[in-house]
N, C-alpha and C positions, 0 to 999 in steps of 0.2 A: 611478270611485266607487260601491258600490250604495248606496240611501236604504233608513236603515232606519223604520218608525215601529210604535207602537205602541200597540194598540186599549184604546181610554181605561181601559174597566172594567177590565183587562188592570192597566194602568199601578196604581190608587187598588188595585186588590188585592195587588200587591206590593207599594210604597208603605205596605201595612195590617199586613203580612205580615212584613214586614222590616227594620223598620223603616230604621234606618240602614246593614245589610245590603244595601239593595233599590241604589246607588250601587255594586257591583261586579257587582251584576246587570245594570243595567241601562248600564255597561259595558264587562261582557259582550256582551250584544244589539248596539249600535255597530258593534264589531270587527267582526260581516259586514261591515261600509260597506268594509275594507280586501280581507276574508276571505269573499269572498259562497259560497265551496265550503263551507262551515266548518259542522257539522252533519249530524248522524247523517237521513237520505233514509228515511222512515217508507210512502210510500205514495204518492197521484195521484190526485187525480179534474180530469177533462176538461181534461188538461195543466197543474194549479194539481200544486205540488208541496207533503207536507206534511213539515216536518225537526223535531226538537227539538235543543237546546244542554242539555246540563242543568248544574248547581250544586246541588252534593253532593246531592241526594235528591229533588230536584225537576225537572222537566222545562217546559221550555218551548218552546213549537209558532208556528211559523211558518210562513207561506205564501209563494209567488214563481211566479214564470212558469216556469215546468220546460222550454221551448224556447228560454229565451233562456239558461236555469242551463242546459244541455248543450251547445248551440250557439257560443257567444258564449266568448271567452279572457276573460280575463282582465281584458283593460285595456283590452275592448270593453263591460264589466258597465258603463258610465256609465247605463243609467235603469230598471235592473231594482231592483224595489221590493221589500223582505223585511217582512211585514207579520205584526210576534207579537201572536196572538189567543189563547191558552189557558195553563193551568199545570196541574200537575199533582204530585200524589208516587207513588211509583214502585204502591201500592197503587190507585193509583184510573188508572193511565195511559192502560190499552184501553178504559177508560168514557173518556178524553178523546176521544182518537184518534176514538174509533167518533162522536163529538158532531161531528167538526170533518167529518170523511168526509158525514156527513147535511145539516149546514149547508150545504156543497162541493154535493153536490149539488143540492141543493132552492134555493137564492141562486145560487149562484155566490160570487167572495169579499167582491160587496155584503155579505151575509150577514152581518157580522161591523162591529161598530158603527165609529165614530172613535173 
């Protein structure tokens, strides 16, 4: 089973924006623990894959180790970490993806807060 982590700033933003609906969003995010292949791949930076999950008109972006995701089968994905780092609406999608790529290129996965 994979592990899902949500950046503190993102968690606060989701709770503020979605109120009661945030439970559905967090449930969808944590569903990756049982199905780590879920989500659309948007690109990668230095072996770190950027993926998205959709909820209505919003996108939730997460990063993970691309090598482990690609090489290991479902039963071997015990130590893979999927970290949700940003969200956007459809209008600001490309802007957010570029921001994630820049942070990964400059600072690596550590560039995102806990």
